[in-house]
N, C-alpha and C positions, 0 to 999 in steps of 0.2 A: 636632770634625770634622763638617761638615755634608755632606749629599748622599750618594749611593750610590757615588760615585767610579768609575762604570762607563765603560769605554772599549772600543772594538772597532775593529780595523783590521789592516793588514799581512797580508792574506790570501795564502795560498800554495796553488798547485795540488799541490805536492809539497815536503815537507821532512822529513828524518829527525828522530827524537827527539834532541834535544840541539843541533840546528842548529850543528854543530861549527865552521863557518868563516863563517857569515853568508850562505852560498850556499843559496838555495832557488829554486823556480820561482814567481816573483811572478806574481799574476794578479788582475785585477779580479773581484769577486764580488758578488752580491746575497746578503745574509745575513738570515735571519729568526731572531729570538731572542724568548724569553718571559722577562720579568723579574718575579719575585715579591718583594715587600717582606717582610722578616722583621724586625719591629720589635724594637728593643733587643737584637739578637743579639750585638753586640759581638765579632764575629769578628776575630781579630788579622790574618788574611790572607784574600784572596779565596777563595771556594769556588764550585764549579759542578757541574752534573750534566749528563750527556749522555743522549740517548735511544737511542743505538746505539754501535757500536764506535768507538774513538778512531782506530784506523788500519785500513786495508784493504790491508796489505802482501800481496804475492803470495809465498807461501812454498812453492810446489809443488816447487821445486828445492832447497830448503834454504838454509842460510846458511853463510857463513864467519864465524867469530867469533874475535876477538882479545881479550886481557885485559891489564889493568894492575893491579898489586897493590902496595900500599905504605901508608905512614903518612900521606901527603898525598893526599886524595881527588882534588884537581884534577890532580896529577901522574899519578895512576893513570889518570884519564880521558885525559890527553894521551898516555900510553904505549899505551893501548888503541887510540886513534885513529891514532897513528903506526904501530903495527903493521899496522893495516888498510890505511892508505895505501900502505905498503911492499908488502903482499901484492897489492892490486889493481894497483899499478903493475907488479910483477913478473909477475903472471899474464896481464895484458893488453897490456903493452908501452906503456901510456899514461904520460905524464909524471906525476911526483909531484903537481904542481899540479892537473892534470886529475883524478887519482884522488882528491885531497883534496876538490875541488868535488863530484865524483860521490858521495863518501861523505856529504857534507853534505846532498845532495838525497834520498838513498834509504836511508841506513844509520841504525841506531838505537843510541844510546849509553845504556847502562843501568847503574844501580848494582846489582850482582849480589849483593853481600854486605857487610854492615856489622857483623855480630855479633862477628867476631874482631878487635876493635880492638886495636892500632892499625892493623891491616893490612886496608885496604878493598879490595874487588875491584870493578873496573869492567869491563864487557864492551862490545865494539862488534860489532853484528850487521850483516852486509852480505848482502842477498838475492841469491843467485846468479842468479836469473831475469833480473835487470837486464842481465846480460851475454849473454843469449841462450839 
């Protein structure tokens, strides 16, 4: 394999961790990066380093969190997301589709626990400040 295989694009002004339904706030950006060559590193997957925080979520009002637990990690993630879509829809009166898209823009899907296999725990965090 030759070359660094570096690509950069698809910038978002906002996107929750996990991009649960492909909805994010697309935006053009100017991006500055520094690339260092690590000769003969043979990394099996890409690696990167940041100079600051990865996210700047506003958490002053706390979060709602839902979980999914089960033997299938993907299904546990789906259960956590589904629970949050239901909660946001119920609490706000918005449609399930609108709640789903809002969750994709500002919520964070996280693997919370993998040590108790085969029961994986996935959590979905929704920042309450988004709703006012």
